[in-house]
VEXSENU-915088 format. One record per residue (C-alpha): residue number from 0; chain; z, x negated, y. Coordinates in steps of 0.2 Angstrom, whole numbers, plus 5000, padded with zeros to 4 digits. Each point is the difference from the previous one (the first is absolute). Layout:
N
  resi  chain    up  east  north
   NUM      A     Z     X      Y
...
# end
This chain:
188
  resi  chain    up  east  north
     0      A  5387  4591   5402
     1      A  5003  4987   4986
     2      A  5006  5007   4983
     3      A  5015  4988   5000
     4      A  5006  5007   5018
     5      A  4999  5018   4994
     6      A  5008  4997   4984
     7      A  5014  4990   5007
     8      A  5002  5012   5014
     9      A  5002  5015   4988
    10      A  5013  4991   4990
    11      A  5010  4996   5016
    12      A  4998  5018   5006
    13      A  5009  5007   4984
    14      A  5013  5013   5005
    15      A  5016  4991   4993
    16      A  5014  4992   5009
    17      A  4995  4982   5004
    18      A  5016  4993   4994
    19      A  4997  5007   4983
    20      A  4982  4994   4997
    21      A  4992  4983   4998
    22      A  4981  4999   5002
    23      A  4993  4985   4989
    24      A  4982  4995   5002
    25      A  4995  4989   4985
    26      A  4984  4990   5004
    27      A  4990  4993   4986
    28      A  4985  4997   5011
    29      A  4991  4983   4999
    30      A  4992  5002   5017
    31      A  5011  4990   5014
    32      A  4992  5011   5013
    33      A  5007  5016   4991
    34      A  5017  4992   4997
    35      A  5001  4996   5019
    36      A  4995  5018   5005
    37      A  5012  5008   4988
    38      A  5014  4989   5005
    39      A  4997  5003   5018
    40      A  5000  5019   4997
    41      A  5017  4999   4991
    42      A  5007  4989   5014
    43      A  4995  5013   5012
    44      A  5009  5014   4991
    45      A  5015  4989   4997
    46      A  5000  4997   5019
    47      A  5002  5019   5001
    48      A  5016  5000   4990
    49      A  4992  5004   4983
    50      A  5008  4992   4985
    51      A  4983  4993   4993
    52      A  4998  4984   4989
    53      A  4984  4991   4998
    54      A  4999  4991   4983
    55      A  4987  4988   4994
    56      A  5000  4992   4983
    57      A  4995  4982   4996
    58      A  4988  5006   4986
    59      A  4992  5017   4994
    60      A  5007  4999   4983
    61      A  5001  5018   4993
    62      A  4990  5007   5015
    63      A  5008  5016   5006
    64      A  5013  5001   4986
    65      A  5005  4982   5004
    66      A  5002  5004   5018
    67      A  5010  5015   4996
    68      A  5011  4991   4988
    69      A  5003  4986   5013
    70      A  5003  5012   5014
    71      A  5014  5009   4990
    72      A  5009  4983   4998
    73      A  5003  4998   5019
    74      A  5018  5000   5004
    75      A  4998  5014   5012
    76      A  4991  5010   4987
    77      A  5015  4999   4989
    78      A  5009  5012   5011
    79      A  4987  5014   4998
    80      A  5001  5014   4988
    81      A  4982  5007   5001
    82      A  4983  4993   5004
    83      A  4985  5010   5007
    84      A  4984  4990   4997
    85      A  4984  5002   5010
    86      A  4984  4990   4998
    87      A  4994  4994   5016
    88      A  4987  5013   5002
    89      A  5013  5014   4999
    90      A  5006  5010   5015
    91      A  5016  5010   4995
    92      A  5005  5014   5011
    93      A  5016  4997   5010
    94      A  5010  5012   4989
    95      A  4995  4992   4984
    96      A  5017  4993   4996
    97      A  5009  5017   5005
    98      A  4989  5009   4988
    99      A  5002  4988   4985
   100      A  5017  4991   5001
   101      A  5011  5015   4998
   102      A  4993  5003   4982
   103      A  5007  4983   4995
   104      A  5016  5001   5010
   105      A  5004  5017   4991
   106      A  4995  4996   4983
   107      A  5005  4982   4993
   108      A  4989  5003   4984
   109      A  4984  4999   5011
   110      A  4991  4983   5000
   111      A  4985  5005   5011
   112      A  4995  5014   5012
   113      A  4981  4999   5000
   114      A  4989  5008   5013
   115      A  4981  5001   5001
   116      A  4986  4993   5011
   117      A  4982  5003   4999
   118      A  4996  4987   4986
   119      A  5017  4996   4991
   120      A  5018  5001   5003
   121      A  5014  4993   5011
   122      A  5019  5002   4998
   123      A  5018  4994   5001
   124      A  5008  4991   4986
   125      A  5019  4998   4996
   126      A  5002  4981   5000
   127      A  5013  5001   4985
   128      A  4986  5008   4990
   129      A  4988  4986   5004
   130      A  5013  4988   4995
   131      A  5005  5010   4984
   132      A  4982  4999   4994
   133      A  4999  4981   5003
   134      A  4992  5000   5017
   135      A  4982  4998   5005
   136      A  4989  4992   4987
   137      A  4985  4990   5005
   138      A  4992  5002   4982
   139      A  4989  5014   5006
   140      A  4990  5006   5016
   141      A  5008  5017   4999
   142      A  5018  4994   5003
   143      A  5005  5018   5006
   144      A  4994  5008   4984
   145      A  5008  4987   4990
   146      A  5017  5002   5008
   147      A  4999  5019   4999
   148      A  4997  4999   4981
   149      A  5014  4987   4998
   150      A  5013  5011   5010
   151      A  4995  5016   4992
   152      A  5003  4992   4982
   153      A  5017  4996   5006
   154      A  5003  5019   5004
   155      A  4998  4999   5019
   156      A  4993  5016   5008
   157      A  4986  5002   5013
   158      A  4997  5014   5013
   159      A  4982  5003   5007
   160      A  5000  5007   5017
   161      A  4982  5006   5003
   162      A  5003  5007   5017
   163      A  5003  4982   5008
   164      A  4983  4993   5002
   165      A  4996  4982   5006
   166      A  4983  4999   5008
   167      A  4989  4986   4996
   168      A  4990  4995   5015
   169      A  4993  4983   4996
   170      A  4997  4988   4985
   171      A  5001  4982   5004
   172      A  5011  4986   4993
   173      A  5015  4997   5011
   174      A  5018  4997   4995
   175      A  5011  5012   4991
   176      A  5013  5009   5010
   177      A  5016  5004   4992
   178      A  5014  5010   5008
   179      A  5017  4997   4993
   180      A  5013  5013   5004
   181      A  5018  4997   5000
   182      A  5003  5019   5000
   183      A  5015  5007   4992
   184      A  5000  5019   5003
   185      A  4991  5008   5014
   186      A  4996  4991   5016
   187      A  5014  5001   5013
# end
């Protein structure tokens, strides 16, 4: 199965009320064939009732950080409180949000709940902490570390949950997948 299908499918299968989650696929690829395949997959999930948005930028300015910054500027993203980000080669377990979001809900001082995967990290950010730190900066290729440093300097806290593991099952360049959660409290 193609990497984009598995990763989009994993994001769409997250165990969270569908009316309290938006799946946002940010595609910075330059290959028109890849764009069409990813768009078709997003439309397939949308046809199943998933709140999924396929977003393509007119340029690649700032690369991943630029895509993340522009993704958070969408009108529908303004309603969201948290963002769980997965590179397209991630396949989160369906209970990922159930095991991470409660830390943020129950402690407003936490900016990030960080989990682990085989070669790095994944996690859920509080969007107000991202905004407080000035948002995603495209001055570096380590946008996640840059943001973490800036938020920690402002006094935001972090939680590391090592028991939540995100398997890495393939390494190819495909679009970034972002899951935006509108969650307030626990899922209904």
